N, C-alpha and C positions, 0 to 999 in steps of 0.2 A: 622826314626820316623814312627810309624805304623799309618795306616789310621784309622780315627775315624768313629764311626757308624753313620748311617743316623738318623736324629732327627726331632721330632715334637716339635717346639718351640712356646711358647706363649710370646708375648712382652707386657710388662706393662710400661707405662710411656715413656719417651724419646721424640724424635721429632715427632713420630707418635702416641703418647698417647693421651688420652682423654683431659687431661689438656692442652697439647700443642695445640690441635685443638680448644679448647675453647679460649685459648689465641690468636690463629689466628683469630677467629671470632671477638674478641674484637678489635684486631689490624686492622682488615678490617673495622670494624665500625668506628674506629677513622679516617681511611683514607677517607671513604665516607663522614663523617662529615666535614673534612677539605676541600674536594672537593666541598661540598655544600656551604660552606662559601665563597670559592673562586669564585664559579659560581654566587652566589648572589651579591658579590662585583662587579663582571663584569656587572651584570644587573643594579646595581645602577648607575655605570658609564655611561652605555648606556642610561639609563632613563634621566640622567641629560643632556646628549648630545642631546637627542631627544626633550627635553623640551626647548632647546635653540631656540630663535626666528630666529636666522640667519639660522638654519636648515630649518625651515618652509619657509623662504624667497626663498630658492632655488627651491621650487616647481614651475613647469611651469604654473600651473593654480590652482584656488581654488578647482576644482574637484580633481585634482591630489593630492593636499595637504590634502584634506579630506580622500582620499583613503589611503594616506601614514599614517595618524593618526590612521585609523582603523586597518591597517596591523600591526602597531607598538603596538597598544593596544592588539591585538590578540597574538602577539609574547611574550609581557611581561606577559600576563595572563598564557600562556602555560609554559613559562620559570619559572615563580614563582612557578607553580605547580610542575614542575620537581625538583626544589630545595627541596620542601617539601617532595616529594616522596623519594628523596635520603636520607633525614634526617630520614624518616620513616623506610627505609630499615636498616639504621645504628642503629636506636633504637630497631628494631626488632631483629637484631643480638645480641645486648647486652642483650636484654630481654631473648632470647633463652639460651644464655650462663648462665645467672644468674638463670634462671628457672631450668636448668639442675642441677646446683650445689646445689640449694636449695632443689630440689626434692631428690637428692642423699643424702644429708645431713639429710633430714627428714626420709628417709627410713632407713638409718644407725642408727639414733637415736632411732627410733621406735623399730627396731630390738633389739638394746642394751637394751632398757627399758623393753621389753617383757622378754628377756632371763634373765636379771639381777633380775627382780622382781620374776620370776618363780623359779629361782635357790635360791633366798633369802628365799622365802616362804618354799621351800623344805628343806632348811637348818634348819629353825625354827621348822618344823614338826619333822624332825629327832632328833633334840635336845630335843624336848619335849618327844619323845618316849624313847630315850636313857636314859634320866635322870628322867624318871617317876619312882616313888618308886616301882611300880609292876615289871616293866622291869628290874630294877636294881636287884630286889630280884630274879627274875627268871634267869637272866643271871648269877648272883652270884652263885645261887644254881647249875646251870648247869656246871659252871666252876669248882666248888668244886667237883661235881659228876664226871666230866670228869677227873679231877686230880686224884681222888680216883681210878676210873676205870683203868686209864692209869698206875698208879703206881701198881695196882693190876696185870694187864697184864704183866708188866715188871717183877714183882716178880715171877709170875707163870712161865713165859718163862725161867727166870734164874734158877728156882728150877727144872724144867723139864730138862734143859740142864745139870745142875749139877748131876741130878739123872740118867743120861744116857738114858733118854726117847727118845730124838731126835736121838741119835745114834742107839738105838734099832729099831726105825721106819725105819731108812735108811737101816738097815741090813735085815729087813723083806720085805720092799717095794721097796728098791733101790732108794728112794726119799731122797735127801739131803734137809732136812727142812730148815736149815740155809741158804742154797743157794736160795731156793725158796722165803724165806722171803726177802733176800737181793735183788733179782731180782724184787720182787713185789714193794719194796720201790723205786728202781731205775726206774721202770715203772711209778709209780705215779709222781715222780719228773720230769721225762721226759715229761709226759703229761702236767704238770704245766709249764715247761720251753717252750714247743712248743706252748702252749697257749699264753704265754707272748710274744713270738716272733711274733705270728700271730696278737696280739693286737697292737703291736708297728708298725709292717709293715702296718697294716690296717690304723692306725692313719696317717702314712705318706702318704698313697695313697689317703685318703680323707681329704685333707688339709683344706677344708672349714669347715667341721665339727669339725675337731681338733682345728682350729683357734677359732671358736665360743666357744668351751669348755674351751679353755685356757684363752680366754679374758673375758668371761662373766659367763659361767656356774660354773666353779670351784671357781672363786673369789666370786660370788654371794652366792654360797652354803656355803662357809666358813664363810662369813660375817653373814649369817642367823644362822649358827651353833653357832657362837660366841655371838648371841643375838643382832646383829646390825639391827635396823629397816630398812625396804626397802628404806624409804625416805632418810636416812643418806647416803646411797651408792651414791646418786646423788648430794650431797652437793658440792659446788665448791672447798672447801679445807678441808683437814682433817689431815694435817701434816704427811701423810703417815700412819695414825693409823687405817685405814679401808681398807681391802683387796677389791679393786674395779676393778682391772684389773690384767693382768698377771704380770706386773712390780711390783705393790705393793704386790701381792700375793707371788712373789719370795722373797721379803723382809721379809714377815712373815715366810717363810720356813727357811731362813737364821737365823732369830732371835729365832725361835722355836727350831731348832736343835742345836744351838750353845751351850746351857748348857749341851748337851750330848756328846760334844767333836767333833762335826762336824762343818766344815767351819770356824774354828777359833773363835775369840772373836767378836760377832756381837751383835748389839742392835737393838730394834724395830725402834727407831727413831734416825738414825745415824747423826752425825755432817757432814753437807755438805762440810766443809772445811777440814775434817780429811783426812790425807793421810797415807795409810798403810806403815809401816816400811818395807823397802826392800834394799838389798844391790845389787848394779849393778856394773858389771865389764866387761871390754872389753876382748874379747876372740879372739884367732887366729883361722881362718877358716882352716888353714893348707895349704893354697894356696897363701900366700902372702897378704891376706886381712888385713886390719886394719892399713895399712901404706899408706901415700899419694903416689899415682902413683904405688902402689904395687899390683894391681889386676892381677890375673893370665891371661894367654893369652885367655882362654875360657870365661873369664868374664871381659875383659878389655873394653867392649863396652856396651852401653845401651841395654836393652833387645831385641829390634828390632821387637817384635811381642807380642800380648797378650798371646800367649801360652808360649813364653819364660819368660814373666813376671810371669805367673803362676808357671812354673818350679822353678824359683828362690824363689818364695814364699813358695812353698811346701817344698823345701829343708830346710827351717828354723825350721821345726818341724818333718819332716819325719824320723823315726827311732831314734829320740833323746829322752832322759829322761827329758830334759828341753829345751823349745823352745828358739830361738835366735831372737832378733830384729836386722835386717840388714839395714844399711843406705848406699845407693849408691849415690855418687855425680856425676852428669852428666855435662860435659862442653859443653854448647850449642854453636851452630855456631854463634848465636847472641851475644856471649860474656857473657851471664848470666849463673849463676850456678843454677842447679835444683837438687832435691833430691827425690829418691824413698825410702820409709820406709816400709819394709816388717815386718809385725806383725804376729808372729807364732800362730799355732792352738794348741789345747789341746794335751798335751803329757802324762798327768797323770790322769787315771780314778779312782781317789780316792775322797772320800767325806770329808776327813780330811785335814786340811791345813798343808802341809808340807813345805819343803824348796823350792821345785820347784814352780814357779809362774804361769806355764801354766797348771793349774788344774781346777777342778770343782768349787773350792772356787772362783777363778777369774771369771768363767763363771757366777755364780749366783750373785756375787757382781756387775759385769758389767750389767747384765740383769735387776737388780733391780734399776739401776741408781746410784749405789754408786761408789765411787773411789776404784778401785782394785789395787793390787800390780802390775799388768801388765800395768796399766795406768802409774805408776811411772817409769817402765822400759822404756817405749816408750818416756816419757818426758825426762828422763835422756839421753837416747841414742841420741835423737835429739840434746840436749845441747852439749854432749861430741863430737858428730860428726861435730860440728861447723856450723850447719845450722843457717843462719842469718834470721832475721824477714822478709827481703825482698825477700828471695829465695823462689821460687815456690816448693811446696812439693806434691808428690802423696803418699797416704796411700793405702797399699795393704794388704788384709788379707783373710785367709781361716778359716772358722768355727769361733772359738774363736777370731782369729786374726781380722776378719771382724767386729765382734761385738765390740771389743775394739777400732778398728780404727774409726768406725762410731760414737761410743759413745763419743770419744774424741771431736768430732765436736760440741757436745752439751755443751761443757765447754767453756764459753766465754773467760776465762783467757787463755786457750790453743789457741784458734783462734786468739787472739790478739798477741800471741808470735810466732805462726807458721802459715805461709801463705799457707794453704792447698787449692789447686785448683782442685784436681782430687782424686777420690776414686774408688778402685776396690775390690769388695768382692765376695767370692765364698762360697756358702753353709752356710751363716751366718744369724742368726735371728736379723735382723737390722730394722724392721718396726718401732720400737719405736724411732729410731734416723735418722729421714729424714735429708738429707744434707741441710745446710743453702744456701741461695742465692749465686750464683757465684761458687758453687762447682759442678763439672761434675762427676756424680756417675754411675757406672755400676755394677750390681749385677747379678751373675749367680746362679741358684738354680735348683735342681731336683724336679720334681713334687712329686716323691715318698719319698723324704728326709724329715724326721720328724724334723730335727734340725731347718731349717729356719721357721718352723711352731710354735716353742715353744713360740715365742713372741705373738702368738694369732692373728696375722693380716697379710694381704698382704701388700707388700711394696707400698708406696704411688705412685700414678700415677701423676708425675710431669714432666715438660719438661726437667729438669736437672738430672733426676733419671730414668734410664732405667733398667728394670728387665727382664732377659731372663730365663724363666722357661721351662726346658726341660723334656718332658715326655719320660722316659727311655723305650727303647725296650730291654727286657732282652736277647732275642736271639741274637741281634746284639751286645750288650755289651759283651756277652760271646764270641762271635766270635773275638771281638777286644782284649779281654784279652788273648785268645788263640794265637792271632797274636803276642802278647808280650811274648810268651813262657810259659804261665801259664799252669800248668797241670790241668786235669779235676777235680781232687780232690780238688785242691786249688780254682778253680773257684766255685765249688759247695759250699765249705765252706764259700766263700765270700758272696754268695747270700743267705746263710742260716741265716746270721746275722740279728738281729732286725733292725739295721739302716745301712743295706748294701748300700743304695742309697747315704749315706754320705761319702762313701769311696773315698780317694784321687785318686785311680786308675780309678774309674768311672768318676770323674770330669776331670781327665786328658784325658780320652776318649772323653768326652763332649767338652772340649776346643779344642781338635784336630779337632773334626768333625765341630765345628762352624767356625774354622779358615779355614779349607780346603774348606768348602762350600761357603766361603766368605759371611757369614751372614751379611746383611747390617747394622744392629744396632751395631754389634761388629766392623765392618770396619769403620763405621762413628765415633764411640767413639775413636778408635785408631787414625783416621785421625785428629779429633779435638785436640787430645792430643799428636800429633806426636812429639812434642818437648821433651817428655820423652822417646821416643823410638829410638832416634838417637843421636849419639855423643859419644866421648870417656869418660871413667870413670876417674874422677880426683882422687878419693879415695874411699874406702869401709871400713865400720866398722861394727863389729858384737858384740852384747852385751847380757849377760845373767843376769837375776835377781833371787835372792834367798831371802827367808824370813829369818830373823835372828832367 
């Protein structure tokens, strides 16, 4: 195993996150309040004892008795004040925690209000300009003229070519006009492609701006362009008919492009109970998987580490035309059965819904909050693998796999059937699907990766959900890839891509580095969930889903 690169890691949530610290403040306030009550109960008991006449009778003289009364009075006065001060400290701790949350919520709401309103107004303005009679006349005339000119240029070019003019120019000047024109077109297309790559890479590197655009600017602009007044964007409910955030906007994209043959048959207002048709079959991994006790020697044991967990996850989609859902049954030392469910990443970069279920149709359906074909594959795999409602389950997913895994937890029916206690996601846009109480979730993301930003928000800062965001160092990543035997050409090609930071090889480097450095949050998460990392495998099953 090659060494991973050094890393600059930002941790959000988890045991050291803001929410966990606020919870600690409230817990501390509860302890102080309880101690104040106990202390005051003791004072009451002492006061009753001091007021007892038999106690005063023990004084040697009236002077001593009077001195004793004065001393007791001072003691009780000061003690009562101490109890009030303890209660005051507890109240202040709660107040600070509440004030922080309220201020944070107010800032977020104000920010959203400003961006949504401004984008909505801009959408209205553009709509007014685009559909103004004068604009439509000018644009229409320009389009007609452009078509005429373009058609004329093509005719002239073809006529000159047929007449041998281009060949004559080449004979006289040595210039191949056809080749020059072809190279010019290639240069223009190259500049456009480079510009697109630069935009996408920049969007990934500036995640805060990208998130704001995805969550507020684009939905607000679309709503304004469609004629939705700004006030309606903030109504409590709209049945999904108004693009108000990245999730509802994704639903509009699905419904809008569906009539043109993209993303299958979609409706603007989908039925929440609708389950996409999908055929699920168990497949043989080629190493004995799929039969009880039939795991190969290399996989006959639980993963053993987070990186091993990642390697098994990555194998479910790496180099495949259709991803596989793998279910591993672990025989615990305590006699309980546990299961790890690996949900695959995207394998088909197509906008048309084909047979393979790990495609962009699944991505958009899941991101919009709809039930996708891959949801049904995971449900069926869990059923067919013999997972019982009382068995503990860990869901693991990379990219689309993490999105599907996290979104399943938003389905109450699924949670009632499947006892998910742990989730691990890598490079997934999961901010819309915070884990429910009792689920320990860890997410790994690259700062430069655009994919986790496509949901428009950062992952929530909660005690049960830790996100490790790694700022990639390109030089160190290149060195790590070279250590794996990659050629310089292959490395250059990898970093030239628009979403290079989403690549599995780079996440493999990241997981290696985090584990080798003993990152505390990673180590603590593995320790808390050690029951999934140790023990023999009782059985493994792999499933593929296809659309009919």
